N, C-alpha and C positions, 0 to 999 in steps of 0.2 A: 797569466796573471789573473787572479780571481778578485773578488770583492775585497778581501783582506788587504791586498796590495793597493788597491784604489784608496782605501781609508788611510793607508800609510802615506800615499802621495798627497792626499787631501790635507793631512795634518802638516805636511812640509810646507804647504802654502799658507798655514796659519789658521786653518778652519778650526773653530772651537767645537769640540765634541762634548756633549753634556750627558748627564746620567739620569735615568728615569726612576720613577716609583715602580716597584715590581714585586712580584711574589717570589718567595723561595720555592724552589722545585726539588724533588729528590734526585733528579738527574745530575750527575757529576761528570764533567769533562776532565781530561787529563792535563795536568800542568805541562807547559812547554819545556821545562828544564827541571832537573833535580837540584838546582841552585838558583834561588830567587833572592833579590835584595830590596829592602825598603830603607830609604834615607829620610829621617825626620829632621826638618830644619826649624829651629827656634829662632826665627828672624829678628834682628835688632841687637843681638849681643846679650846672652844670658849671663847670670852670675853664678859660677860653680860653687862660690863659697856660701851661697844660699841654698845649695843642694847637695852635691857630691864631693866637694872639697872644703869642708867647713873650717872656719877659723875662730869664731866667737869674738868677744869684746875685749880681748887683751890689748892694752895700749901699745901703739906702734913706737918704736924707738925715735922716729923722727918727729913725733909730736903732732902728727896729722890726724890723730884720733883712731878708734878702733876700726878693724876690718869690718866687723859686723856689730850689730846691737844686741844680738842675742848673747846669752851668757855662755862662756866657754864650757862650763860643766853641764850645759844642756845638749851638747853634741852627742849624737846617738851612735853606737857602734854595734852592728849585728853580732849576735852571739856566734862565737867560733869563726868570725870572718874578719877580714881586713877592711871591710866596707864601712865607711863612716858617712854620716849625712846630717844636715842641719835640722834643728827642730821645726815642727810645723804645727800651728803657726808659731812664729817666734814670739819671744817674751814681750815685745813692744806692741804686739798687735792684740786687739780685742775683737769680739765677734762683730761689733758694729763697724769696724773698719774693713772687714772682708766682704767681697761681693755676695750678693744673696743667692747668686747661682753657683756658688763654689761646688766642685764635684765632691762626691763622697770619698773617694779614695785619698788617703793621706800619705805623707812621706813614709810613715811607719808601715802602712799597708803595702805600699808599693815596693819598698826595699826588702820587706819580709817576704813578700810573694815571689819576687824575681831575683833575690840575692844570690841564690845558688847558681843561677845561669848568667848573671850580669858581670861583665867586665868593665871596670871604670878606669879610663885612662886620663890621669890629671897631668898638669904641668905641660901642656902642649903649647909651644911658642908659634903663634900665627904670624909674628913679625909685622903686624900692622894694627892700626886701629880704625881702618877704613872699612865701612860695611861691604862695599863691593869687592875689595881685595881679599878681606877676611873670608867672605862667603865663597869666593872662587877658590881660595887656597884649601879651605876645609873640605870642599866637596870635589875638587879635581886634583889636588896634590900639587898644584903649581901656583905660585904667587903672582907672577908678572905677565903671563901669557893670557891675554884676554880671550883667545880663541880655544884654550884648553878645554876639552870636553869634560863634563861631569863624569864621575865614575859610572853613574847609572847609564849614561848614554854610551859610554865606552863599552861596558859590558854587554849592553843590549845590541850594539852595533857588531860586536864580535860574535856573540853567541846566538843571536836570534834576529838578524836584520830584516827578515821577511815577514815577521809577525805584524798584524795590523796595528797593535797597540803596544809594541815591544817596550817602549819606555813611556810610562804613564806619569805625567808631571802635574803637580798642583802648585808649582812655583818653586821658590828657592833658586838654586843654581842649576839651570837645565840647558846650558850650551852643549850642543851636539857635535860641532865640527863636521856637520853633514854626514855623520856616520849612520844616523837613524833619525826618523822624524818623531819628535815628541808628541804624544797626544795629551792635550791640556783639557782635563776633565772639569766640568762644573756640576750643577745639581738640578738639571731640568729633565725634559723628557725626550731629548734627542735620540738616545740610543734605541729606545722602543720605536720611534718613528723610522729610523734607519733599518731596524731589524724587520719591521712589518710595514712596508710602504703602502700597501693596498688596503690596510685596515683603517676604518674610521676611528675606532678605539683600539690602540695597540694592545690592550690587555685582552681583547675579545676576538677570537678567531671567526666568530659568526658575523661580525660587522665589517663589511668591505665596501669600498667605493664602487668597485666594478665586479662583475662575475669573473670567475677565473679564467673563462674562455676569452672575454673581452680584454681582460688585463693582459693575457698572453699575446693577443692580436696587437695591442698597442706596443708592447716590448719588441715584437717582430718589426713593426713599422719603424720605430726608433732605431732598431739595429740596421735596418736597410738604409735609412737616411744617413746614419753614421758611416756606413760602408761607402756610400756614394761620396761623402765629403773626404774620406780617406783616400779614395781613388783619385780625387782631384788635386790632392796636395803634392807639392814638388819639394818642399823643405823637408829634409830628412828627420830633424828633431820633432818638428810638429807632427809628421806622419807617424813617428814612433809613439809619441804620447797619445795620439788619437787611437792608434791600434791598441795600446794598453787600456784606454777607456772602453774600447769595444769589448775586449775580453772581460773587463770588469762588469760591464752592463749585462753580460750574459752569464756571469758566474753565479756561485752559490752565495747565500747570505749567512754569515756565521755569527752575527751579533746576537741571535736569539739565545745562543749558548751562554753569553754573558748575562743577558736579561734574566735568565733562569737562576742565576746565582745571587741576585741582589735582594735586599731585605724586604720583607713584607711591610707594606705601608710606606715605602720610600726610604731614601737615604737620610741618615742623621745629618745634623748641621755640623759645620766646621770640620775639624780634623777627624772626627769620628766618622763622617760621611766619606771623607777621603780614604780612610782605612777600609771601609766597607767596599768602596769601588776597586781599590787595589787588590783586595783579597778576592773579589769576584773575577777580575780580569786574569788574576793568577790561576784561579781555579778553572776558568774557561779555556786556559791554554792560549790566551791572547797577548800576555805580557810577561815580562821576566824581571823588570825593575820598576820601581815607583818612587817618586818624590812626594813626601807629605810635608805640609807646612802648619806649624802651630799658630794658634791665634796671636795677634799682635800683643804688645805689652811689655816686651823684654828690654826695650831701649829706655831704661829708667833713669833719666837724668834728673828726675824729681820724685820725691815720695817713694824712694826705692823699695823699702821693706814691704810696704803694702802692695805696690804694683808688681814687683818681682815675685812675690809669693803668689799672687793671683795667677800670673802668667805661668809659672812653673807648675802650679797645681793643675791648670787646664792642660798643660803639656803631658804630665804624667798620666793624667786621666785618659788622654787620647792615646798614649802609648799602650796603656793597659787595654783599651778597647781594640787597638790594632792587634795585640797578641791573642785576645779572645776570638777575633774575627779569623785570624790565621789558623787557630786551633779548631774552630768550627768548620773551616773549609778543609781541614786535614793537611794544612801546609806548614804547620809550625816547625816540623823537624827539617824542612828544606829551605827555609827562609832565614836570611841574616838581616838583622835590624841594627842600624846605627843612628844615634841621636846626637846632634851637635848644634852649634851656632856659629855666628860670624867671628866672635872673639869672646873675651870675658869683660868684667867690669872692674873699675878701680878698687883697690884694697882700702878705700877710705871714702868718706861721704863729702859731697860739695855743699855749698851754702844753701842749697834747696833740699838737703837731706836726700839727694840722689847720688848715683854713681855714674861715672862717665866711662869712656871706652878704655879698654885694657887689652894687652896683646895675649894674655895667658888664658887658656881655656881648657875644657875637658870634653870628652866624648864617652857616651855610654854605648856599649855593644852587647848583643846577645843573639842567640839563635845558632844556625848551623855553622860549625867551624870555630865557634867561640868557647873557650874554656872559661867558665864562670867563677864567681866567688873569689874574684881577684881584683886588686888595684895595682896598676902599673903607672910609674911616674909620680912625681910629687912636687909640692910647692913649699916654700918656707913660710914662717909665720906672717910675712908681708905679702904673701901671694905672688912670689917671684918663683919662676921655674927653677927646678934643681936639675943639674946635669946628671945623666945616668951612664953606666957602663953598658955598651951595646950588647954584650953577651949576657951578663947577669941581670940586667935591668935594675940594678941597685944604684943608689946615689954614688957618684964618683966625680970628684972635683976635676978630674982630667977627662971626663966623659963628654957626651954630647947632649944637646937638648932635643927632646922629641918635637917634631914639627908635623903638620898635616901630610908632608911628603912621605914620612915614615908610615903613617897610617895607610896611605894609598899603595905603597910598595907591598904592605902586608895584605891589603885587599886584593891586589892583582895576583899574589901568590894563592890566596884563598880561593879565588875565582878560577884559578888555572888558565889565566890569560896572559901572564907576564911575558911569555916568549912568543906570543902571537905577533905577527907582522904588523897588524894594525896597531896594537898596543905600543910596539916599538917605535911607531911614528910619533908618539907622544911621551918621550922619555922623562923620567923624574930625576931630580937632583940628588935625592937621598937613596941610600942603599936599603936593602931589606933587613929589617930586624924582626924577630919572632914575637909579635905583640899578641896575636890572637889565641895561640894554643900552646900547650906545654907538652 
């Protein structure tokens, strides 16, 4: 076992690993797999009717008011595409009500740029309005089992369990069921310190605490002491772990490869920085899956239109940055990206002009294995999920509702792990339906 495996063991103990400011280099390492996954979680419960499943201001039959405040005739449909999206900003918003740091990319920019590769899955029934249950169901495929691993952890555990950062998590649902250790990344200088422990300034190879000769003597003395401690141990598990530590302490250091892929001037803030770290870890061959989390602001129980638009705008700006980073690192063709949330929001406003929790939601998917320029699933004018025929995926009163379990059955097939013995230890309740490709 080398230093990579030590970092994995350290992560399993809860050690926080943070990310440095560094320079781009021209050196490129090989990705660890030809199939990588990124899952973007809009924590709090987004409103698909304000983004990819628009309804407009038509009055509801039950008299509870319109689903949205924007006008129905403002809904945009991409030319030659089934993809429809809400206007941005909506008709009730003025420049003064929007945040001053709003990103430049608009809904028009985003859907025009990615429409040809984007799959929109609407009318997904999460069967809950609980944040924890919804998040677990959306990202694991199981509603009630609190120990169910996230798909990111399952795939990492099956396909690359020995990588040091196989599953890179920035939050969201990252239960692993002990299949793999999550590496929880932040935004400081820890990676450089780990990569170059003898440097005063990690960026400079000329600044060291000790000469190379002295540093090697200290390493040898530490190794000898550790060997004496191992020889004195009688408990098998303790002896085994100390032996692993001994191999690690004498092993190579692979984190400099990751450092080489990070942006000049340091990581960006928020989700953009998470995207940069994930792409760098993929490029360095140290990770195969990553969880990204969007900025807060989706749990819009009050002032929904303003707050939800702000949150969704930051989300799509972050997704755009992620796709740009994957392209820059040469990873776009081998990475699958899914964007989702805990659940949706009510198809009517409360007394505070907010929207509360609603079980129906959507997922956006693009990248490897995804046939784009499509919309699967639907909701009616009151944002209720419509049953579909499992074969044709067309509305069918005698059909079934799409759940996150169907998404995960399709993910397992896409990843090629559905028949793996580890995967079968975590069965899904739903059968496979062909959601991602035609």
